[in-house]
VORO-247018 format. One record per residue (C-alpha): residue number from 0; residue in three letters; z, x, y. Coordinates in nm, 2 decimals, padded with zeros to 4 digits, m for minus. Layout:
REM VORO-247018
rec num NUM | residu ALA | up Z | east X | north Y .
...
This chain:
REM VORO-247018
rec num 0 | residu MET | up 00.27 | east m01.93 | north m01.38 .
rec num 1 | residu ASP | up 00.45 | east m01.79 | north m01.08 .
rec num 2 | residu PHE | up 00.33 | east m01.44 | north m01.01 .
rec num 3 | residu GLY | up 00.56 | east m01.39 | north m00.72 .
rec num 4 | residu LYS | up 00.47 | east m01.20 | north m00.41 .
rec num 5 | residu LEU | up 00.45 | east m00.85 | north m00.54 .
rec num 6 | residu GLY | up 00.35 | east m00.69 | north m00.86 .
rec num 7 | residu ALA | up 00.30 | east m00.33 | north m00.97 .
rec num 8 | residu PHE | up m00.03 | east m00.19 | north m01.09 .
rec num 9 | residu MET | up m00.01 | east 00.10 | north m01.34 .
rec num 10 | residu TYR | up m00.27 | east 00.32 | north m01.50 .
rec num 11 | residu ALA | up m00.14 | east 00.34 | north m01.86 .
rec num 12 | residu ASP | up m00.39 | east 00.58 | north m02.02 .
rec num 13 | residu PRO | up m00.21 | east 00.90 | north m01.92 .
rec num 14 | residu CYS | up 00.13 | east 00.77 | north m02.05 .
rec num 15 | residu GLY | up 00.29 | east 00.80 | north m02.39 .
rec num 16 | residu PRO | up 00.50 | east 00.52 | north m02.53 .
rec num 17 | residu ASP | up 00.83 | east 00.65 | north m02.38 .
rec num 18 | residu GLU | up 00.69 | east 00.67 | north m02.03 .
rec num 19 | residu LEU | up 00.52 | east 00.33 | north m02.06 .
rec num 20 | residu ALA | up 00.85 | east 00.17 | north m02.18 .
rec num 21 | residu GLU | up 01.06 | east 00.34 | north m01.91 .
rec num 22 | residu SER | up 00.81 | east 00.25 | north m01.64 .
rec num 23 | residu ALA | up 00.79 | east m00.12 | north m01.74 .
rec num 24 | residu GLN | up 01.17 | east m00.15 | north m01.75 .
rec num 25 | residu ARG | up 01.21 | east 00.03 | north m01.42 .
rec num 26 | residu ILE | up 00.95 | east m00.20 | north m01.26 .
rec num 27 | residu GLU | up 01.13 | east m00.50 | north m01.40 .
rec num 28 | residu ARG | up 01.47 | east m00.38 | north m01.26 .
rec num 29 | residu LEU | up 01.31 | east m00.33 | north m00.91 .
rec num 30 | residu GLY | up 01.24 | east m00.70 | north m00.91 .
rec num 31 | residu TYR | up 00.86 | east m00.69 | north m00.93 .
rec num 32 | residu THR | up 00.75 | east m01.01 | north m01.10 .
rec num 33 | residu THR | up 00.43 | east m00.88 | north m01.26 .
rec num 34 | residu LEU | up 00.31 | east m00.56 | north m01.42 .
rec num 35 | residu TRP | up m00.07 | east m00.52 | north m01.42 .
rec num 36 | residu TYR | up m00.26 | east m00.26 | north m01.62 .
rec num 37 | residu PRO | up m00.63 | east m00.19 | north m01.66 .
rec num 38 | residu GLU | up m00.82 | east m00.15 | north m01.98 .
rec num 39 | residu ALA | up m01.00 | east 00.19 | north m01.95 .
rec num 40 | residu PHE | up m01.05 | east 00.47 | north m02.20 .
rec num 41 | residu HIS | up m00.74 | east 00.49 | north m02.42 .
rec num 42 | residu TYR | up m00.53 | east 00.18 | north m02.49 .
rec num 43 | residu GLU | up m00.67 | east m00.15 | north m02.61 .
rec num 44 | residu ALA | up m00.57 | east m00.42 | north m02.37 .
rec num 45 | residu LEU | up m00.39 | east m00.68 | north m02.60 .
rec num 46 | residu ALA | up m00.21 | east m00.41 | north m02.81 .
rec num 47 | residu LEU | up m00.08 | east m00.25 | north m02.49 .
rec num 48 | residu GLY | up 00.02 | east m00.59 | north m02.35 .
rec num 49 | residu GLY | up 00.22 | east m00.66 | north m02.67 .
rec num 50 | residu PHE | up 00.41 | east m00.32 | north m02.64 .
rec num 51 | residu LEU | up 00.49 | east m00.38 | north m02.27 .
rec num 52 | residu LEU | up 00.62 | east m00.73 | north m02.34 .
rec num 53 | residu SER | up 00.83 | east m00.60 | north m02.62 .
rec num 54 | residu GLN | up 01.00 | east m00.35 | north m02.38 .
rec num 55 | residu THR | up 01.09 | east m00.61 | north m02.11 .
rec num 56 | residu LYS | up 01.27 | east m00.94 | north m02.08 .
rec num 57 | residu THR | up 01.15 | east m01.13 | north m01.79 .
rec num 58 | residu LEU | up 00.85 | east m00.94 | north m01.65 .
rec num 59 | residu ILE | up 00.51 | east m01.10 | north m01.65 .
rec num 60 | residu VAL | up 00.26 | east m00.86 | north m01.82 .
rec num 61 | residu ALA | up m00.11 | east m00.90 | north m01.71 .
rec num 62 | residu SER | up m00.42 | east m00.72 | north m01.82 .
rec num 63 | residu GLY | up m00.58 | east m00.61 | north m01.50 .
rec num 64 | residu ILE | up m00.84 | east m00.62 | north m01.63 .
rec num 65 | residu ALA | up m00.95 | east m00.66 | north m01.99 .
rec num 66 | residu ASN | up m01.32 | east m00.60 | north m02.07 .
rec num 67 | residu ILE | up m01.49 | east m00.91 | north m02.22 .
rec num 68 | residu TYR | up m01.73 | east m00.68 | north m02.40 .
rec num 69 | residu ALA | up m01.44 | east m00.52 | north m02.60 .
rec num 70 | residu ARG | up m01.37 | east m00.84 | north m02.80 .
rec num 71 | residu ASP | up m01.53 | east m01.17 | north m02.87 .
rec num 72 | residu ALA | up m01.40 | east m01.49 | north m02.71 .
rec num 73 | residu ALA | up m01.21 | east m01.60 | north m03.03 .
rec num 74 | residu ALA | up m01.03 | east m01.28 | north m03.04 .
rec num 75 | residu SER | up m00.92 | east m01.32 | north m02.68 .
rec num 76 | residu VAL | up m00.80 | east m01.67 | north m02.75 .
rec num 77 | residu MET | up m00.60 | east m01.57 | north m03.05 .
rec num 78 | residu GLY | up m00.46 | east m01.26 | north m02.88 .
rec num 79 | residu LEU | up m00.35 | east m01.46 | north m02.58 .
rec num 80 | residu ASN | up m00.20 | east m01.73 | north m02.80 .
rec num 81 | residu SER | up m00.02 | east m01.47 | north m03.01 .
rec num 82 | residu LEU | up 00.13 | east m01.28 | north m02.72 .
rec num 83 | residu ASN | up 00.26 | east m01.59 | north m02.54 .
rec num 84 | residu ALA | up 00.40 | east m01.74 | north m02.86 .
rec num 85 | residu LEU | up 00.59 | east m01.42 | north m02.94 .
rec num 86 | residu TYR | up 00.70 | east m01.33 | north m02.59 .
rec num 87 | residu GLY | up 00.80 | east m01.65 | north m02.42 .
rec num 88 | residu GLY | up 00.47 | east m01.72 | north m02.23 .
rec num 89 | residu ARG | up 00.49 | east m01.40 | north m02.02 .
rec num 90 | residu PHE | up 00.14 | east m01.27 | north m02.08 .
rec num 91 | residu VAL | up m00.17 | east m01.33 | north m01.86 .
rec num 92 | residu LEU | up m00.51 | east m01.23 | north m01.98 .
rec num 93 | residu GLY | up m00.71 | east m01.09 | north m01.69 .
rec num 94 | residu LEU | up m01.08 | east m01.08 | north m01.78 .
rec num 95 | residu GLY | up m01.37 | east m00.90 | north m01.63 .
rec num 96 | residu VAL | up m01.73 | east m00.80 | north m01.70 .
rec num 97 | residu SER | up m01.64 | east m00.44 | north m01.64 .
rec num 98 | residu HIS | up m01.93 | east m00.20 | north m01.53 .
rec num 99 | residu ALA | up m02.26 | east m00.12 | north m01.68 .
rec num 100 | residu PRO | up m02.18 | east 00.25 | north m01.76 .
rec num 101 | residu LEU | up m01.86 | east 00.15 | north m01.94 .
rec num 102 | residu VAL | up m02.03 | east m00.13 | north m02.14 .
rec num 103 | residu SER | up m02.38 | east 00.02 | north m02.21 .
rec num 104 | residu ASP | up m02.30 | east 00.39 | north m02.24 .
rec num 105 | residu LEU | up m01.95 | east 00.38 | north m02.38 .
rec num 106 | residu ARG | up m01.96 | east 00.07 | north m02.60 .
rec num 107 | residu GLY | up m02.34 | east 00.04 | north m02.67 .
rec num 108 | residu HIS | up m02.36 | east m00.32 | north m02.56 .
rec num 109 | residu GLU | up m02.63 | east m00.47 | north m02.33 .
rec num 110 | residu TYR | up m02.48 | east m00.53 | north m01.99 .
rec num 111 | residu LYS | up m02.59 | east m00.88 | north m01.88 .
rec num 112 | residu LYS | up m02.58 | east m01.09 | north m01.57 .
rec num 113 | residu PRO | up m02.21 | east m01.10 | north m01.48 .
rec num 114 | residu VAL | up m02.15 | east m01.46 | north m01.37 .
rec num 115 | residu THR | up m02.37 | east m01.61 | north m01.65 .
rec num 116 | residu THR | up m02.20 | east m01.39 | north m01.91 .
rec num 117 | residu MET | up m01.85 | east m01.47 | north m01.79 .
rec num 118 | residu ARG | up m01.92 | east m01.84 | north m01.78 .
rec num 119 | residu ALA | up m02.06 | east m01.83 | north m02.14 .
rec num 120 | residu TYR | up m01.75 | east m01.63 | north m02.25 .
rec num 121 | residu LEU | up m01.51 | east m01.89 | north m02.10 .
rec num 122 | residu ASP | up m01.71 | east m02.17 | north m02.27 .
rec num 123 | residu ALA | up m01.67 | east m01.99 | north m02.60 .
rec num 124 | residu MET | up m01.30 | east m01.95 | north m02.54 .
rec num 125 | residu ASP | up m01.27 | east m02.33 | north m02.48 .
rec num 126 | residu LYS | up m01.46 | east m02.40 | north m02.80 .
rec num 127 | residu THR | up m01.22 | east m02.18 | north m02.99 .
rec num 128 | residu TRP | up m00.92 | east m02.35 | north m02.85 .
rec num 129 | residu GLU | up m01.07 | east m02.69 | north m02.94 .
rec num 130 | residu SER | up m01.16 | east m02.58 | north m03.29 .
rec num 131 | residu LEU | up m00.80 | east m02.45 | north m03.34 .
rec num 132 | residu GLY | up m00.65 | east m02.77 | north m03.20 .
rec num 133 | residu ASN | up m00.42 | east m02.59 | north m02.96 .
rec num 134 | residu THR | up m00.57 | east m02.59 | north m02.62 .
rec num 135 | residu PRO | up m00.29 | east m02.50 | north m02.38 .
rec num 136 | residu GLN | up m00.20 | east m02.72 | north m02.08 .
rec num 137 | residu GLU | up m00.24 | east m02.41 | north m01.86 .
rec num 138 | residu LYS | up m00.48 | east m02.14 | north m01.97 .
rec num 139 | residu GLN | up m00.31 | east m01.82 | north m01.87 .
rec num 140 | residu ILE | up m00.64 | east m01.64 | north m01.77 .
rec num 141 | residu ILE | up m00.73 | east m01.48 | north m01.45 .
rec num 142 | residu LEU | up m01.07 | east m01.34 | north m01.35 .
rec num 143 | residu ALA | up m01.17 | east m01.01 | north m01.19 .
rec num 144 | residu ALA | up m01.40 | east m01.12 | north m00.90 .
rec num 145 | residu LEU | up m01.57 | east m00.97 | north m00.60 .
rec num 146 | residu GLY | up m01.86 | east m01.17 | north m00.51 .
rec num 147 | residu PRO | up m01.87 | east m01.55 | north m00.41 .
rec num 148 | residu ASN | up m02.01 | east m01.68 | north m00.74 .
rec num 149 | residu MET | up m01.75 | east m01.50 | north m00.96 .
rec num 150 | residu LEU | up m01.47 | east m01.60 | north m00.72 .
rec num 151 | residu LYS | up m01.59 | east m01.96 | north m00.74 .
rec num 152 | residu LEU | up m01.59 | east m01.94 | north m01.12 .
rec num 153 | residu GLY | up m01.24 | east m01.80 | north m01.12 .
rec num 154 | residu GLY | up m01.13 | east m02.10 | north m00.91 .
rec num 155 | residu GLU | up m01.29 | east m02.35 | north m01.14 .
rec num 156 | residu ARG | up m01.20 | east m02.21 | north m01.48 .
rec num 157 | residu SER | up m00.88 | east m02.00 | north m01.46 .
rec num 158 | residu LEU | up m00.55 | east m01.95 | north m01.28 .
rec num 159 | residu GLY | up m00.74 | east m01.76 | north m01.00 .
rec num 160 | residu VAL | up m00.88 | east m01.42 | north m00.92 .
rec num 161 | residu MET | up m00.78 | east m01.06 | north m00.91 .
rec num 162 | residu PRO | up m01.02 | east m00.87 | north m00.68 .
rec num 163 | residu ALA | up m00.99 | east m00.49 | north m00.69 .
rec num 164 | residu ASN | up m01.09 | east m00.22 | north m00.44 .
rec num 165 | residu VAL | up m01.13 | east m00.47 | north m00.16 .
rec num 166 | residu THR | up m01.06 | east m00.49 | north 00.21 .
rec num 167 | residu THR | up m00.79 | east m00.70 | north 00.37 .
rec num 168 | residu GLU | up m01.06 | east m00.93 | north 00.50 .
rec num 169 | residu HIS | up m01.17 | east m01.01 | north 00.14 .
rec num 170 | residu ALA | up m00.86 | east m01.22 | north 00.08 .
rec num 171 | residu ALA | up m01.01 | east m01.48 | north 00.32 .
rec num 172 | residu ILE | up m01.34 | east m01.48 | north 00.13 .
rec num 173 | residu ALA | up m01.16 | east m01.52 | north m00.20 .
rec num 174 | residu ARG | up m00.94 | east m01.80 | north m00.07 .
rec num 175 | residu ALA | up m01.25 | east m01.99 | north 00.06 .
rec num 176 | residu GLN | up m01.41 | east m01.97 | north m00.28 .
rec num 177 | residu VAL | up m01.12 | east m02.04 | north m00.52 .
rec num 178 | residu GLY | up m00.97 | east m02.32 | north m00.31 .
rec num 179 | residu PRO | up m00.61 | east m02.39 | north m00.22 .
rec num 180 | residu THR | up m00.46 | east m02.44 | north m00.56 .
rec num 181 | residu ARG | up m00.57 | east m02.12 | north m00.74 .
rec num 182 | residu VAL | up m00.41 | east m01.78 | north m00.70 .
rec num 183 | residu VAL | up m00.56 | east m01.49 | north m00.51 .
rec num 184 | residu CYS | up m00.40 | east m01.16 | north m00.65 .
rec num 185 | residu PRO | up m00.58 | east m00.86 | north m00.51 .
rec num 186 | residu MET | up m00.51 | east m00.51 | north m00.63 .
rec num 187 | residu ILE | up m00.41 | east m00.31 | north m00.32 .
rec num 188 | residu HIS | up m00.41 | east 00.07 | north m00.30 .
rec num 189 | residu VAL | up m00.11 | east 00.20 | north m00.10 .
rec num 190 | residu CYS | up m00.01 | east 00.55 | north 00.00 .
rec num 191 | residu MET | up 00.32 | east 00.61 | north 00.17 .
rec num 192 | residu SER | up 00.23 | east 00.89 | north 00.41 .
rec num 193 | residu PRO | up 00.21 | east 00.88 | north 00.79 .
rec num 194 | residu ASP | up m00.02 | east 01.18 | north 00.79 .
rec num 195 | residu PRO | up m00.38 | east 01.07 | north 00.81 .
rec num 196 | residu GLN | up m00.52 | east 01.38 | north 00.65 .
rec num 197 | residu GLN | up m00.27 | east 01.38 | north 00.36 .
rec num 198 | residu ALA | up m00.30 | east 01.00 | north 00.30 .
rec num 199 | residu ARG | up m00.68 | east 01.01 | north 00.30 .
rec num 200 | residu ALA | up m00.70 | east 01.31 | north 00.08 .
rec num 201 | residu ALA | up m00.47 | east 01.14 | north m00.17 .
rec num 202 | residu ALA | up m00.67 | east 00.82 | north m00.15 .
rec num 203 | residu ARG | up m01.00 | east 01.00 | north m00.21 .
rec num 204 | residu ALA | up m00.86 | east 01.16 | north m00.52 .
rec num 205 | residu ALA | up m00.72 | east 00.83 | north m00.65 .
rec num 206 | residu LEU | up m01.04 | east 00.64 | north m00.58 .
rec num 207 | residu ALA | up m01.30 | east 00.89 | north m00.71 .
rec num 208 | residu LEU | up m01.38 | east 00.71 | north m01.03 .
rec num 209 | residu TYR | up m01.45 | east 00.38 | north m00.84 .
rec num 210 | residu PHE | up m01.72 | east 00.56 | north m00.63 .
rec num 211 | residu THR | up m01.92 | east 00.61 | north m00.95 .
rec num 212 | residu LEU | up m01.92 | east 00.23 | north m01.04 .
rec num 213 | residu PRO | up m02.20 | east 00.03 | north m00.88 .
rec num 214 | residu ASN | up m02.02 | east m00.30 | north m00.88 .
rec num 215 | residu TYR | up m01.77 | east m00.16 | north m00.63 .
rec num 216 | residu THR | up m02.01 | east 00.04 | north m00.42 .
rec num 217 | residu ASN | up m02.25 | east m00.26 | north m00.40 .
rec num 218 | residu ALA | up m01.95 | east m00.48 | north m00.29 .
rec num 219 | residu TRP | up m01.85 | east m00.23 | north m00.02 .
rec num 220 | residu MET | up m02.21 | east m00.23 | north 00.11 .
rec num 221 | residu GLY | up m02.18 | east m00.61 | north 00.13 .
rec num 222 | residu PHE | up m01.85 | east m00.57 | north 00.33 .
rec num 223 | residu GLY | up m02.05 | east m00.40 | north 00.61 .
rec num 224 | residu PHE | up m02.04 | east m00.04 | north 00.50 .
rec num 225 | residu ASP | up m02.35 | east 00.18 | north 00.45 .
rec num 226 | residu ALA | up m02.46 | east 00.46 | north 00.23 .
rec num 227 | residu SER | up m02.31 | east 00.72 | north 00.47 .
rec num 228 | residu ASP | up m01.97 | east 00.57 | north 00.40 .
rec num 229 | residu LEU | up m02.00 | east 00.65 | north 00.03 .
rec num 230 | residu GLU | up m02.06 | east 01.03 | north 00.09 .
rec num 231 | residu ASN | up m01.81 | east 01.31 | north 00.04 .
rec num 232 | residu GLY | up m01.54 | east 01.08 | north m00.13 .
rec num 233 | residu GLY | up m01.57 | east 00.81 | north 00.13 .
rec num 234 | residu SER | up m01.57 | east 00.80 | north 00.51 .
rec num 235 | residu ASP | up m01.24 | east 00.76 | north 00.70 .
rec num 236 | residu ARG | up m01.33 | east 00.41 | north 00.79 .
rec num 237 | residu LEU | up m01.40 | east 00.31 | north 00.43 .
rec num 238 | residu ILE | up m01.09 | east 00.48 | north 00.30 .
rec num 239 | residu ASP | up m00.88 | east 00.32 | north 00.58 .
rec num 240 | residu ALA | up m01.02 | east m00.02 | north 00.48 .
rec num 241 | residu LEU | up m00.95 | east 00.02 | north 00.11 .
rec num 242 | residu VAL | up m00.61 | east 00.18 | north 00.13 .
rec num 243 | residu VAL | up m00.30 | east 00.08 | north 00.32 .
rec num 244 | residu TRP | up m00.12 | east 00.40 | north 00.43 .
rec num 245 | residu GLY | up 00.15 | east 00.50 | north 00.68 .
rec num 246 | residu ASP | up 00.52 | east 00.49 | north 00.69 .
rec num 247 | residu ILE | up 00.70 | east 00.20 | north 00.52 .
rec num 248 | residu GLU | up 00.69 | east m00.03 | north 00.82 .
rec num 249 | residu GLN | up 00.32 | east 00.03 | north 00.87 .
rec num 250 | residu ILE | up 00.26 | east m00.04 | north 00.50 .
rec num 251 | residu LYS | up 00.46 | east m00.36 | north 00.51 .
rec num 252 | residu ALA | up 00.25 | east m00.48 | north 00.81 .
rec num 253 | residu GLY | up m00.07 | east m00.38 | north 00.63 .
rec num 254 | residu LEU | up 00.03 | east m00.58 | north 00.31 .
rec num 255 | residu GLN | up 00.12 | east m00.88 | north 00.53 .
rec num 256 | residu GLY | up m00.23 | east m00.88 | north 00.66 .
rec num 257 | residu ASN | up m00.35 | east m00.97 | north 00.31 .
rec num 258 | residu TYR | up m00.11 | east m01.26 | north 00.29 .
rec num 259 | residu ASP | up m00.22 | east m01.38 | north 00.63 .
rec num 260 | residu LYS | up m00.58 | east m01.38 | north 00.51 .
rec num 261 | residu GLY | up m00.50 | east m01.59 | north 00.20 .
rec num 262 | residu ALA | up m00.36 | east m01.37 | north m00.07 .
rec num 263 | residu ASP | up m00.07 | east m01.52 | north m00.28 .
rec num 264 | residu HIS | up 00.03 | east m01.20 | north m00.48 .
rec num 265 | residu LEU | up m00.04 | east m00.83 | north m00.43 .
rec num 266 | residu ALA | up m00.07 | east m00.59 | north m00.72 .
rec num 267 | residu ILE | up 00.04 | east m00.26 | north m00.57 .
rec num 268 | residu ASP | up m00.14 | east 00.05 | north m00.69 .
rec num 269 | residu SER | up 00.10 | east 00.33 | north m00.56 .
rec num 270 | residu ILE | up m00.09 | east 00.65 | north m00.47 .
rec num 271 | residu ARG | up 00.12 | east 00.96 | north m00.46 .
rec num 272 | residu PRO | up 00.09 | east 01.15 | north m00.13 .
rec num 273 | residu ASP | up 00.05 | east 01.48 | north m00.32 .
rec num 274 | residu GLY | up m00.27 | east 01.36 | north m00.47 .
rec num 275 | residu GLN | up m00.14 | east 01.38 | north m00.83 .
rec num 276 | residu PRO | up m00.19 | east 01.10 | north m01.08 .
rec num 277 | residu GLY | up 00.09 | east 00.86 | north m01.16 .
rec num 278 | residu VAL | up 00.31 | east 00.61 | north m01.00 .
rec num 279 | residu ASP | up 00.48 | east 00.68 | north m00.67 .
rec num 280 | residu TRP | up 00.83 | east 00.57 | north m00.74 .
rec num 281 | residu ASN | up 00.94 | east 00.64 | north m00.39 .
rec num 282 | residu LEU | up 00.70 | east 00.38 | north m00.27 .
rec num 283 | residu LEU | up 00.78 | east 00.12 | north m00.53 .
rec num 284 | residu GLU | up 01.15 | east 00.17 | north m00.45 .
rec num 285 | residu ALA | up 01.09 | east 00.12 | north m00.08 .
rec num 286 | residu LEU | up 00.89 | east m00.20 | north m00.14 .
rec num 287 | residu ALA | up 01.10 | east m00.33 | north m00.43 .
rec num 288 | residu PRO | up 01.19 | east m00.70 | north m00.40 .
rec num 289 | residu ALA | up 01.53 | east m00.61 | north m00.53 .
rec num 290 | residu ASN | up 01.58 | east m00.38 | north m00.23 .
rec num 291 | residu ASN | up 01.43 | east m00.61 | north 00.04 .
């Protein structure tokens, strides 16, 4: 599976079918190799993946990330098998343990130890493939991972890892844990504005939800930030570490820093400078592989 150097990350929940189809096709025309989308509050991950695949021809479509508490391991195996059989092997199932509020409060499940739970889920997927007699040569799975143990598991049991809401330096941590042969595909927030006040305000609006999720805030504390950095929508130094912003040349330099630290592929979350939700097409056009 060749993810290419640049992919686009898109929040699908606010979009209707026409906008989803048009966005996926536009991302494909711009030369991005991969379209990533999260499983949040509206669309089910595999159903949405099938729709996006049906609207495109060559684009890799990847859940970024599907919640393992939303379906059992057998359902994930059969869904992954189905989408790849029907759409030419273009689907990658990104899997993650999600967050306690989204698992316990929203779904009513017990949120268990992340690494232990993910390992057991992957074991159950393997048993399903074995029982069906169709274990693929390459399991098109990628893991959401932040800490060293989950990163290591991703390197051992999947194509690699997709860390989200991380600093540039995290790419080196991920590379050290997954090894040289697995992919590191961080989701990177990007805002094309050279105005520090505008860029940081837009970033704070875009990242507000993540500040309510302990898996991320705990990870940031592990990166060297402290409680004061989490106040008032995030300190300037935290926002600047989590979001690449500036003019297009500054952005390209910031993205290159992730490659230099060990990333293979970047999933670009384009933040609109006006602070409104949705894709910043100006930014995706400026970074488009087809235009560079």
